[in-house]
C-alpha positions as CSV (number, residue, x, y, z in Angstrom):
1,M,0.0,0.2,-0.1
2,S,1.3,3.5,-0.8
3,K,2.0,6.2,1.6
4,I,-0.3,9.1,1.7
5,L,0.6,12.6,2.1
6,L,-2.2,15.2,2.7
7,D,-1.3,18.8,1.5
8,C,-3.2,21.6,3.2
9,G,-3.5,25.5,1.8
10,N,-1.6,25.3,-1.3
11,C,-2.4,26.8,-4.2
12,Q,-3.2,24.4,-7.5
13,P,0.2,25.0,-8.9
14,D,1.7,24.1,-5.7
15,F,-0.2,21.2,-4.9
16,Q,0.3,20.0,-8.2
17,S,4.3,20.4,-7.8
18,M,4.2,18.7,-4.5
19,K,2.1,15.7,-6.0
20,R,4.7,15.5,-8.6
21,L,7.5,15.2,-6.1
22,V,6.0,12.7,-3.9
23,Q,4.6,10.5,-6.6
24,Q,8.1,10.6,-8.3
25,A,10.6,10.0,-5.3
26,F,8.2,7.7,-3.5
27,H,5.2,6.6,-5.4
28,A,3.1,7.9,-2.7
29,E,-0.3,9.3,-3.0
30,A,-0.9,13.1,-2.5
31,I,-4.4,14.6,-1.6
32,Q,-5.2,18.3,-1.2
33,T,-7.4,20.2,1.7
34,N,-7.9,23.8,1.9
35,A,-8.3,24.9,5.3
36,L,-8.8,23.5,9.4
37,D,-12.0,21.8,8.8
38,D,-11.6,19.8,5.6
39,T,-8.2,18.8,7.2
40,L,-9.2,17.8,10.3
41,S,-12.5,15.6,8.4
42,V,-10.0,14.2,6.0
43,L,-7.8,13.1,8.9
44,R,-10.5,11.7,10.9
45,E,-11.8,9.4,7.5
46,R,-8.5,7.9,6.5
47,H,-5.1,7.1,7.1
48,V,-2.5,9.5,6.5
49,D,1.4,9.1,6.8
50,L,2.4,13.0,6.6
51,V,0.6,16.3,6.4
52,T,2.0,19.4,5.1
53,I,0.9,22.7,5.6
54,N,1.5,25.8,3.5
55,R,2.4,28.9,6.3
56,K,-0.4,31.0,4.4
57,L,-3.1,28.8,3.5
58,D,-4.6,29.9,-0.1
59,C,-8.2,29.8,0.3
60,D,-8.1,32.9,3.2
61,Y,-4.3,33.9,3.5
62,S,-4.7,32.7,7.3
63,D,-1.6,31.6,9.3
64,G,-1.1,27.7,8.9
65,I,0.4,27.1,12.0
66,K,-3.1,27.1,13.6
67,V,-3.9,23.9,11.4
68,A,-0.8,22.2,12.9
69,E,-1.4,23.4,16.6
70,A,-5.1,22.1,16.0
71,I,-3.4,18.6,14.8
72,K,-1.0,18.4,17.6
73,A,-3.8,19.5,20.4
74,D,-5.9,16.7,19.2
75,P,-5.2,13.1,21.2
76,D,-6.6,11.2,18.3
77,L,-4.7,13.2,15.7
78,C,-1.5,14.0,16.9
79,H,0.6,11.4,16.5
80,I,0.5,12.1,12.9
81,P,3.6,13.9,11.3
82,V,3.0,17.7,10.2
83,M,5.5,19.7,8.2
84,L,5.0,23.5,7.7
85,I,5.9,24.6,3.9
86,T,7.5,28.0,4.5
87,N,10.9,29.6,3.5
88,F,11.2,31.3,7.0
89,E,13.2,29.7,9.7
90,D,11.2,31.5,12.6
91,H,8.0,30.1,11.0
92,Q,9.8,26.5,11.0
93,D,11.1,27.1,14.6
94,A,7.5,27.9,15.9
95,A,6.2,25.0,13.8
96,V,9.0,22.5,15.5
97,K,8.1,24.0,18.8
98,A,4.2,23.3,18.3
99,G,5.3,19.7,17.7
100,C,5.8,19.4,14.0
101,E,8.7,18.0,11.9
102,R,10.8,20.6,10.7
103,G,9.7,21.3,7.1
104,F,11.3,23.2,3.8
105,G,10.3,26.2,1.8
106,K,8.6,25.9,-1.7
107,L,11.9,27.4,-3.1
108,A,13.4,23.9,-2.0
109,M,10.7,21.6,-2.8
110,A,12.4,20.0,-5.9
111,A,16.3,20.1,-3.7
112,P,17.5,16.7,-2.5
113,S,17.5,18.0,0.9
114,T,13.5,17.8,0.7
115,R,13.0,14.7,-0.7
116,D,15.5,13.6,2.5
117,L,13.0,15.5,5.0
118,L,10.2,13.6,3.3
119,R,11.8,9.9,2.5
120,P,11.1,8.8,6.6
121,F,7.4,9.5,6.2
122,L,6.4,8.6,2.7
123,S,9.2,6.1,1.8
124,D,7.7,2.3,1.6
125,Q,11.0,0.8,3.1
């Protein structure tokens, strides 16, 4: 069974880039959500191996860290790994402080270091 990435808050072009990355590098499935409510709904309905959240949600430009904090505060979901997508180190630090894995920025999406960050969660091995 392939691994599943849930990508929250990215615009369609960025989601397509993420989807291509996880399909090509890991043969994983990528699904998209837009905000807190639909993300929590999907996480309660199906197994997800990793959640990536855009720092600013495309649908309303709200702060993606709020989605991460809600996942980590939920006793039924807090075990799911979460990464924030941001180029800003201070936002990465805040996400780690909230219980997330250190993520990556959109500028590094094609970098080998990003595949290295995703590998523990999306690799079949």
